[in-house]
N, C-alpha and C positions, 0 to 999 in steps of 0.2 A: 504494500500500500504506500502511496506517495504522501509525504508530509505536506502540511499546508504551505510551507515555504517553497517546496518543489512544484506544487500545483500553481502557485502564483508566478514562479519563474517561467514555467511552461506556458501559462496564459500570456505573459509578457512577450515571449518569443513568437507565439502565434499572432498576436496583435501587431507586432513589428513587421513580421513577414507579410501580413495582409496589407499593411500600409505601404510597404515597399513595392508590392506587385500591383497596387492600384485597385484593390478590391474595395467596393463601396460606391455610394451614390456620387454621381458627378465626376467620376474619374474617367480619364481618356482611355480608349482602347485602340488597338491597332486598326480597327475598322474606321476610326474617326479620321485617319490620315489618308491622303491620296497615295496612289501607287508610286513606288520608287521609279526613278528614271535615271539613266546615265548622265553624268555631268554634275555641275555645281549650280545651285539656285538659291537665291535669297528672296524672302517674301516680306511684305510690309505688314501682313496679318499673321495671327497665330494659326498653327496647323496648316501651314503652306497655303494661306489664302491671301487675298489682296493683290497688289502689283507684284509681278515676278521679275527679278533681275537675273539674267543669265550670266554666270561667271565664266570667264575664259580661264580654264584650268591649266593652260600652257603659259600664262603670263606670270611667271615666277618673280616674286620680290616687289612688284609694283604696288604701292599703296593706292587704294581707291576710296575716296570720300563719297558717301551716298547723298543724294538729294533729299531723301527722307529716310528715317530710321527703319530698320528691319526687325521683325519679331520672330522669324523662323528661318531655318536653314535646312537644305537637303544637299547631300553630296554622295555621289556614287562614283568612285574613282579608284584606280589601281596605281595612280602615279602622283596624286596631289593631295595636299592638306589645305584646308581653308581656315584662316584665322580672322576672326571678327573682333572689333574693338568698340568700346563704349564711347570713345571720343573721335572727333574728326582727325584726319591725317594719321591714322593708326596709333592713336594715343589712348591713354586710359587703360582699363582692364582688358586683357586679351583672352579669347576663348578659341580653342583649336578643335577642328572637326576634320576627320579624315576617313578614307576607306568607304565605309557604308554608314551614313548617319542621317537621321531626320529628326529634328528637334525644335521646340520653341526656345527662344532665348530671352533671358531677363537679366538685366534691363535691356531695352532696345539698343541695338548696335548701330554705330554711325559710319564705320569704315571697315575695310577688309583688305587682306592680301593673301596670295596663293604661294605656297612653298612646296618643294618636292617632297613626296612621301618617301621617308627613309625607313629602313627596317632592318 
């Protein structure tokens, strides 16, 4: 028989796992996202909605400042990483996406650069 302490610990583990996999009301599921497609894309809305900006994944190193902030990213590439930044001119906090990724970004990002995928 489990002690009350062990039962509480098991309940905490189950609750944490449920939260991490998004079980519950209002959580996003894979069906809420559009299908993946090859290339790099930035979107002004969450879940790849709004205006789409196509990223040239061969333009390594160039910083691009966006005319409006982006709120989601999709990248499917075997050769490139996509770095987004909270500030214009690739300043502020940086976030890196590579390989196969589709995600909402917070806070909205104002610039980006492409780098080679190394592994």
